[in-house]
C-alpha positions as CSV (number, residue, x, y, z in Angstrom):
1,M,-11.6,71.3,-64.4
2,T,-14.3,69.1,-65.6
3,L,-14.6,65.3,-64.4
4,R,-13.3,64.0,-68.1
5,S,-10.3,66.2,-67.7
6,L,-9.7,64.4,-63.9
7,V,-10.0,60.9,-65.3
8,L,-7.6,61.4,-68.0
9,L,-5.2,63.1,-65.7
10,A,-5.4,59.6,-63.4
11,V,-5.0,57.7,-66.4
12,L,-1.8,59.5,-67.8
13,A,-0.5,59.2,-64.0
14,A,-0.9,55.4,-64.0
15,T,0.8,54.7,-66.9
16,M,3.9,56.8,-67.1
17,P,7.0,55.6,-67.8
18,A,9.3,54.4,-64.6
19,A,12.0,56.9,-65.8
20,A,9.6,59.5,-64.3
21,E,10.4,58.3,-60.8
22,T,13.6,59.1,-59.1
23,F,15.3,56.9,-57.4
24,D,17.5,57.0,-54.2
25,I,20.2,54.7,-56.1
26,V,20.0,52.9,-59.7
27,L,21.8,50.1,-61.1
28,A,22.6,50.5,-64.6
29,G,22.6,48.0,-67.1
30,G,23.5,45.2,-65.0
31,R,22.8,41.1,-65.8
32,V,20.3,40.6,-62.7
33,M,20.5,37.4,-61.4
34,D,17.9,36.0,-58.9
35,P,17.4,33.0,-57.9
36,E,14.3,32.7,-56.5
37,S,12.4,33.5,-59.8
38,G,15.0,32.6,-61.9
39,M,15.1,35.7,-63.5
40,D,18.9,36.3,-65.6
41,A,18.3,39.6,-67.9
42,I,20.0,42.7,-68.5
43,R,17.9,45.0,-66.5
44,N,18.3,48.5,-64.2
45,V,17.1,48.3,-60.6
46,G,15.9,51.4,-59.0
47,I,16.1,51.4,-54.9
48,T,14.7,53.4,-52.7
49,R,14.3,53.7,-48.7
50,G,16.5,50.4,-48.3
51,K,14.1,48.7,-50.8
52,I,14.1,47.4,-54.4
53,A,11.5,49.5,-56.1
54,R,11.9,48.8,-59.4
55,I,13.4,46.1,-61.7
56,S,13.2,47.4,-65.4
57,S,14.5,46.6,-69.2
58,E,13.3,51.1,-69.4
59,A,15.8,53.3,-68.2
60,L,15.2,54.5,-64.3
61,K,16.4,57.7,-63.4
62,G,18.4,57.6,-60.1
63,G,19.8,60.2,-57.4
64,Q,23.1,57.9,-57.5
65,V,23.4,56.0,-60.6
66,L,25.8,53.2,-60.3
67,D,27.1,51.5,-63.8
68,A,26.6,48.1,-64.1
69,R,27.4,47.4,-67.1
70,G,29.3,44.1,-67.6
71,L,28.2,43.0,-64.3
72,V,26.2,40.3,-62.3
73,V,23.7,41.7,-59.9
74,A,22.5,39.6,-57.4
75,P,21.1,39.3,-53.9
76,G,24.0,39.9,-51.4
77,F,25.5,37.3,-49.9
78,I,24.5,35.9,-46.8
79,D,26.9,33.8,-44.3
80,L,24.8,31.9,-41.5
81,H,28.0,30.7,-39.6
82,Q,30.3,34.3,-38.8
83,H,32.6,33.8,-35.7
84,A,34.6,36.9,-35.8
85,Q,32.6,39.9,-35.6
86,D,35.4,42.1,-35.5
87,A,35.3,45.7,-37.5
88,A,38.1,44.4,-39.6
89,S,36.5,41.0,-40.0
90,G,33.5,43.0,-41.3
91,R,35.6,45.0,-44.2
92,L,36.7,41.4,-45.5
93,K,33.0,40.4,-45.6
94,A,31.9,42.7,-47.4
95,F,34.9,42.7,-50.3
96,D,33.9,39.0,-50.3
97,G,30.2,40.0,-51.2
98,V,28.7,39.2,-47.8
99,T,25.8,41.6,-46.4
100,T,24.9,39.7,-43.2
101,G,27.2,37.8,-41.5
102,L,25.6,36.2,-38.3
103,E,27.1,34.2,-35.5
104,M,24.3,31.2,-35.7
105,E,26.4,27.6,-35.0
106,I,27.3,28.7,-31.0
107,G,26.4,31.8,-30.6
108,V,27.6,34.7,-28.2
109,P,27.5,34.7,-24.6
110,D,25.5,37.7,-24.2
111,V,23.0,38.4,-26.8
112,A,22.0,41.7,-25.5
113,G,25.3,43.2,-25.0
114,F,26.3,41.8,-28.5
115,L,23.6,43.7,-30.1
116,R,24.1,47.2,-28.3
117,Q,27.8,46.6,-29.1
118,K,27.4,46.3,-32.9
119,Q,24.5,48.7,-33.1
120,G,25.7,51.8,-35.7
121,R,29.6,50.0,-35.8
122,S,28.4,47.6,-38.0
123,L,29.3,47.6,-42.0
124,I,27.4,44.4,-42.4
125,H,23.7,42.6,-41.2
126,Y,23.8,40.7,-37.9
127,G,22.5,38.5,-35.8
128,T,23.2,35.1,-33.5
129,T,21.6,32.5,-32.0
130,A,21.5,31.6,-28.0
131,S,24.6,30.0,-26.8
132,H,24.2,26.6,-25.1
133,P,28.2,26.1,-24.1
134,A,27.7,29.6,-22.6
135,A,24.5,28.5,-20.9
136,R,26.4,25.4,-19.5
137,A,29.6,27.4,-18.5
138,L,27.4,29.5,-16.7
139,A,25.4,26.8,-14.9
140,F,28.3,25.2,-13.9
141,G,29.5,28.8,-12.5
142,T,32.3,29.5,-14.8
143,P,30.2,32.1,-17.3
144,L,32.6,32.4,-20.7
145,K,35.0,35.1,-21.0
146,D,36.2,37.0,-24.4
147,P,37.8,35.6,-26.3
148,F,35.9,32.1,-25.6
149,L,32.7,31.0,-27.4
150,V,33.1,27.6,-25.6
151,A,34.6,27.0,-22.6
152,P,38.0,25.1,-22.2
153,S,38.3,21.5,-21.6
154,G,36.9,21.3,-18.2
155,P,34.1,20.0,-15.6
156,S,31.6,22.6,-17.5
157,T,32.5,20.7,-20.9
158,N,33.3,17.4,-19.8
159,D,30.7,16.4,-16.9
160,A,26.9,15.9,-16.9
161,A,24.8,18.1,-15.9
162,S,22.5,18.1,-12.6
163,E,18.9,18.7,-13.2
164,A,19.0,21.9,-11.1
165,Q,21.7,22.7,-14.1
166,L,19.3,22.0,-16.7
167,R,16.7,24.3,-15.8
168,I,19.5,26.9,-15.2
169,I,20.6,26.1,-18.7
170,E,17.2,26.3,-20.3
171,N,16.2,29.4,-18.3
172,R,19.3,31.4,-19.3
173,L,18.5,30.0,-23.3
174,R,14.9,31.3,-22.9
175,A,16.5,34.7,-21.6
176,E,18.6,35.0,-24.8
177,L,16.0,34.2,-27.3
178,D,13.8,37.0,-25.9
179,A,16.5,39.2,-26.2
180,G,16.9,38.7,-30.0
181,A,18.7,35.6,-30.4
182,L,17.5,34.1,-33.9
183,G,17.7,30.6,-32.5
184,V,19.9,28.0,-30.5
185,G,23.2,27.3,-30.9
186,M,24.8,24.1,-29.8
187,G,28.4,23.0,-30.0
188,I,27.9,19.7,-28.4
189,Q,31.7,18.4,-29.9
190,Y,32.8,21.4,-27.1
191,T,30.4,20.3,-24.3
192,P,30.9,15.9,-24.7
193,G,29.4,15.6,-21.2
194,A,26.5,17.2,-22.3
195,S,23.6,14.0,-22.6
196,R,21.7,12.9,-25.7
197,L,19.0,13.5,-23.0
198,E,20.3,16.9,-22.2
199,V,21.1,17.5,-26.1
200,I,17.1,16.6,-26.7
201,R,15.9,19.0,-24.4
202,M,17.6,22.0,-25.3
203,F,15.8,20.6,-29.1
204,R,12.3,20.6,-27.6
205,L,13.2,24.2,-25.5
206,A,13.8,25.5,-29.5
207,A,11.0,23.7,-30.7
208,E,8.4,25.1,-28.5
209,R,9.6,28.6,-29.4
210,R,9.7,27.5,-33.6
211,M,13.2,28.5,-33.6
212,P,15.8,26.5,-35.2
213,V,18.8,24.7,-33.8
214,F,22.5,25.3,-35.2
215,T,24.7,22.4,-34.0
216,H,28.4,21.4,-34.4
217,V,27.3,17.5,-33.8
218,R,29.0,15.7,-30.9
219,S,31.9,13.9,-33.4
220,F,33.4,12.9,-36.1
221,G,35.5,10.1,-37.4
222,R,35.1,6.5,-38.2
223,L,35.6,5.0,-35.3
224,E,32.7,3.6,-33.3
225,P,31.2,4.5,-30.7
226,G,31.3,8.4,-32.1
227,S,31.5,7.8,-35.8
228,S,30.5,11.2,-38.1
229,I,27.4,8.8,-39.1
230,E,26.2,8.6,-35.4
231,A,26.5,12.0,-34.6
232,V,24.8,13.0,-37.5
233,S,21.7,10.3,-36.6
234,E,22.4,11.7,-33.0
235,V,20.9,15.3,-34.0
236,I,18.2,14.2,-36.8
237,G,17.0,12.1,-34.4
238,A,16.6,15.0,-31.8
239,A,15.0,16.9,-34.2
240,A,12.8,13.9,-35.3
241,I,11.3,13.8,-31.4
242,T,10.8,16.9,-30.7
243,G,10.0,18.8,-33.8
244,A,12.6,21.3,-33.7
245,S,14.0,22.9,-37.3
246,L,17.9,21.7,-37.5
247,Q,21.0,23.1,-39.4
248,I,23.9,20.8,-39.1
249,V,27.0,23.0,-39.6
250,H,30.5,22.6,-42.1
251,V,29.2,18.9,-43.0
252,N,32.5,19.1,-45.1
253,S,34.5,18.9,-41.7
254,S,32.0,17.1,-39.6
255,C,32.0,14.0,-41.9
256,A,35.5,14.5,-43.4
257,S,35.1,11.3,-46.4
258,D,32.0,10.3,-44.9
259,G,30.4,13.6,-45.8
260,L,28.3,11.7,-48.5
261,E,27.2,9.6,-46.5
262,C,26.1,12.0,-44.3
263,L,24.3,14.0,-47.0
264,A,22.3,10.8,-47.6
265,L,21.1,10.4,-43.9
266,I,20.1,14.7,-44.1
267,A,18.0,13.7,-47.5
268,G,16.2,11.0,-45.8
269,A,15.1,13.1,-43.3
270,R,13.7,15.7,-45.5
271,A,12.3,13.4,-47.3
272,R,10.6,12.0,-44.5
273,G,8.9,15.4,-43.4
274,L,11.8,16.5,-41.2
275,D,13.4,20.2,-41.5
276,V,17.0,19.6,-41.4
277,T,19.4,21.6,-43.4
278,T,23.2,21.9,-44.0
279,E,26.2,23.6,-44.8
280,A,30.1,24.1,-46.0
281,Y,33.0,26.0,-46.8
282,P,35.6,25.6,-49.3
283,Y,38.6,24.5,-47.8
284,V,40.4,21.6,-46.7
285,A,41.6,22.8,-43.2
286,G,39.2,23.7,-40.2
287,M,40.0,25.9,-37.3
288,T,39.1,25.4,-33.3
289,T,40.6,26.6,-30.1
290,I,43.6,24.2,-29.1
291,N,42.5,24.1,-25.2
292,S,38.8,23.0,-26.1
293,A,37.2,19.4,-25.3
294,L,37.4,18.5,-29.1
295,F,41.4,17.9,-28.1
296,N,40.3,15.6,-24.9
297,P,42.7,12.3,-24.8
298,G,42.3,10.1,-27.7
299,W,41.6,12.4,-30.1
300,R,44.5,11.0,-32.9
301,E,43.2,8.1,-32.7
302,K,39.6,9.2,-33.3
303,L,40.5,11.4,-35.9
304,G,43.0,9.4,-38.0
305,L,45.6,12.4,-37.1
306,D,49.1,13.3,-35.9
307,Y,50.5,16.6,-34.5
308,D,51.6,17.6,-37.5
309,A,47.7,18.1,-38.5
310,L,47.8,21.1,-36.6
311,Q,49.2,24.4,-37.5
312,L,49.2,27.6,-35.7
313,P,47.8,30.4,-37.9
314,D,50.0,33.2,-37.7
315,T,53.4,31.8,-37.6
316,G,52.2,28.9,-40.1
317,E,54.2,26.1,-37.0
318,R,52.9,22.6,-37.7
319,L,53.2,21.5,-34.2
320,T,54.8,18.3,-32.1
321,K,53.8,16.2,-29.5
322,T,55.5,18.7,-26.8
323,R,54.4,22.0,-28.7
324,F,51.0,20.4,-28.6
325,E,50.9,19.6,-24.9
326,Q,52.5,23.3,-23.8
327,L,49.4,24.7,-25.8
328,H,46.8,22.7,-24.2
329,A,47.7,23.5,-21.0
330,A,47.9,27.3,-21.8
331,P,45.0,29.5,-20.4
332,E,44.0,31.9,-22.8
333,A,42.1,30.5,-26.6
334,V,45.0,29.9,-28.8
335,P,43.9,29.2,-32.4
336,V,44.6,26.1,-34.0
337,L,44.3,25.0,-37.7
338,I,43.3,21.2,-38.1
339,F,43.8,19.7,-41.9
340,I,41.7,17.5,-41.7
341,N,39.8,17.2,-45.2
342,A,40.9,16.6,-48.8
343,E,40.5,18.8,-51.9
344,D,38.2,16.3,-54.0
345,T,36.3,15.6,-50.8
346,V,35.4,19.1,-50.5
347,D,35.1,19.8,-53.8
348,T,32.2,16.8,-54.3
349,I,30.1,18.1,-50.9
350,I,30.3,21.6,-52.7
351,S,28.6,20.9,-55.2
352,E,26.0,18.8,-53.9
353,P,22.3,20.6,-53.9
354,L,21.8,20.4,-50.6
355,V,24.2,22.2,-49.4
356,M,24.5,25.8,-48.6
357,I,27.5,28.3,-48.5
358,A,29.1,29.4,-44.7
359,S,32.4,30.5,-44.0
360,D,32.7,29.4,-40.4
361,G,34.9,32.5,-40.5
362,E,37.2,32.8,-38.1
363,D,40.5,35.6,-38.2
364,G,43.6,33.7,-39.0
365,H,41.8,31.2,-41.5
366,P,41.4,32.5,-45.2
367,R,37.8,31.4,-44.6
368,N,36.8,34.6,-43.1
369,A,37.6,36.6,-46.0
370,G,37.4,34.6,-49.1
371,T,35.0,32.1,-48.8
372,F,32.4,33.1,-51.2
373,T,34.4,34.8,-54.2
374,R,36.4,31.2,-53.7
375,I,33.0,29.8,-54.8
376,L,32.6,32.0,-57.9
377,R,36.4,31.7,-58.8
378,R,36.8,28.3,-58.3
379,Y,33.7,26.3,-58.7
380,V,32.1,28.5,-61.3
381,R,34.3,29.9,-63.4
382,E,37.2,27.3,-62.9
383,R,36.0,24.0,-62.3
384,G,32.4,24.5,-64.0
385,S,30.9,21.9,-61.4
386,L,28.7,25.0,-60.2
387,T,26.3,27.1,-62.8
388,L,26.1,30.8,-61.6
389,M,22.8,30.5,-60.7
390,D,23.1,27.8,-58.4
391,A,26.2,29.7,-56.5
392,L,24.1,32.4,-56.0
393,R,21.3,30.5,-54.8
394,K,23.5,28.8,-52.2
395,M,25.3,32.0,-51.3
396,S,21.5,33.8,-51.1
397,L,18.5,32.0,-51.2
398,M,19.3,29.0,-49.6
399,P,20.3,30.6,-46.3
400,A,17.4,32.9,-46.4
401,Q,15.2,30.3,-46.3
402,R,17.0,28.6,-43.4
403,L,16.5,32.3,-41.5
404,E,12.5,32.3,-42.4
405,R,12.2,29.4,-39.2
406,S,14.1,32.6,-37.1
407,T,12.2,35.6,-38.4
408,P,10.0,36.5,-41.1
409,A,12.5,39.4,-42.0
410,A,14.2,37.0,-43.4
411,R,11.5,36.7,-46.6
412,A,12.7,40.0,-47.7
413,K,16.6,38.8,-47.9
414,G,18.2,36.6,-50.5
415,R,16.3,37.8,-53.4
416,L,16.8,40.2,-56.0
417,Q,13.0,41.1,-56.4
418,E,10.4,44.5,-55.8
419,G,9.7,44.7,-52.6
420,A,12.9,42.9,-51.2
421,D,15.8,44.2,-49.1
422,A,18.2,46.5,-51.2
423,D,21.4,44.4,-50.1
424,V,22.4,43.6,-53.3
425,V,26.0,42.8,-54.9
426,A,27.1,43.4,-58.3
427,F,30.4,41.9,-59.3
428,D,32.9,40.6,-62.5
429,P,32.4,37.1,-63.1
430,Q,35.1,37.1,-64.8
431,Q,37.3,39.0,-62.4
432,V,35.7,38.1,-58.8
433,S,38.3,36.1,-56.7
434,D,39.6,35.1,-53.5
435,R,43.2,36.5,-52.2
436,A,43.2,34.7,-49.0
437,T,45.3,32.1,-48.6
438,Y,47.1,30.5,-45.4
439,Q,50.0,32.1,-45.3
440,A,48.4,35.2,-45.9
441,P,44.3,34.8,-44.3
442,R,43.6,38.6,-44.4
443,E,43.8,39.5,-47.8
444,P,40.8,41.0,-48.9
445,S,38.7,39.3,-52.1
446,V,38.9,41.1,-55.6
447,G,35.8,42.1,-58.1
448,M,33.0,43.2,-56.2
449,Q,32.6,46.6,-57.4
450,F,29.6,47.3,-56.0
451,V,28.6,46.3,-52.7
452,I,24.8,47.8,-50.8
453,V,23.6,46.8,-47.6
454,G,20.4,48.1,-46.3
455,G,20.3,50.7,-49.6
456,V,23.5,52.3,-48.1
457,V,26.5,51.7,-50.9
458,L,29.5,50.6,-48.8
459,I,31.5,49.5,-51.6
460,D,31.9,52.1,-54.8
461,R,33.8,50.8,-57.9
462,G,35.8,48.1,-55.5
463,A,36.5,50.6,-52.8
464,L,35.1,50.7,-49.7
465,V,32.9,54.1,-48.6
466,A,34.5,55.4,-44.9
467,N,32.5,55.7,-42.4
468,R,29.0,54.3,-43.5
469,F,28.1,51.6,-41.0
470,P,24.4,50.2,-42.7
471,G,24.4,47.1,-40.9
472,Q,21.6,46.2,-38.9
473,P,20.6,43.4,-36.6
474,V,18.8,41.1,-38.3
475,G,14.9,40.5,-37.1
476,I,15.1,42.4,-33.9
477,T,12.4,44.7,-34.7
478,E,9.7,41.9,-34.6
479,R,11.3,40.7,-30.8
480,P,12.4,44.3,-29.6
481,A,15.5,43.1,-27.2
482,R,15.2,43.6,-23.2
483,S,17.7,43.8,-21.0
484,P,19.3,40.4,-19.1
């Protein structure tokens, strides 16, 4: 063969149409939307070996071709605040379009054990922070046991830590970060004995490791001292002093009627160069455990609520003083719904550009099943207070950008671009909807026609594919887990 022939063959190979390549999966003819680049066009998406390999207006050839005509094709949603990590909750998250669900607010008591337990058994990607409440409980000699993520009200929550105990807490958090944690999780309201200096020391540790802090702030309400404004100011101050990146969780419930003032504090901090972000969920009720320090004496006056604002999730029972005192003294964790917010306040906060979406998902609350599709139904389709692209940005790109402080792997998530991870959803924008309610909190969402996790089709034409567990730990390959 002559040199000219070889050159001609090389040119022909380089200019062959995309259709000649066979991809593992092709999503054909969908409305492809990428919140980072702004792409919004009818395209075909080729997926190979867990990555988005091609986005093209030309027809693509695939081993499996999924008809996405009439569907929106978008990056899979990233939930940074997902407490329930059981298999049933993972199924609900998948139907809600979530391809990554992380326990970042408070973390888990044993990171290495959590990662081992999830390996090969998770429908969606997973991860966690190192838990300050769990490290504190350990330092006080009362290690947490399931199902507690925070200790029941007692010395480990209410008492000040000694210098020796602070060193134990710090050493435990360092070990948990080494084991694969994606940051430091602090539920300061659940550990009211933690001094402001203790909080600063935890932020300083995170800053030294170049990891973010995710925190439930110290208190909420309007009474001073201890208002929502003061609580948000405390953690912004700790971030300013130490240089740590900060995520303030569920600004809707932590700040309630003062939500816009809290957002103004966050916006001001960001304008002055601080890496402070926040999230919210689209429901008026929160959920916690009735045994926790949140319900220490004085909670009714502080929150402006009475006992009937509390509801047991499984029975719908509204509490009385007698019933509250009975459950508050129980040795086991007792979940309770707390109706603390107004619908118009939540609606306003959800629409704010600074706010990303996260579910705070727990079994027994509809947010565990329906947060993300509720955004698409209520705020995009019905109210029109969010554009579809803005909603996708809040549910995919913004959480991925927050995660980039935890792991470079996040740069390949939250985008629908060539080279990005193949975590993809395809949904009917006119039909997608949440179905979970306070009376029926475990109803799966509808409208997700295809959900792809790591290049594996998990939901196919609206049905979950059996015996597929494509979920992987986020960022763990960069920092191999070590036994504690």
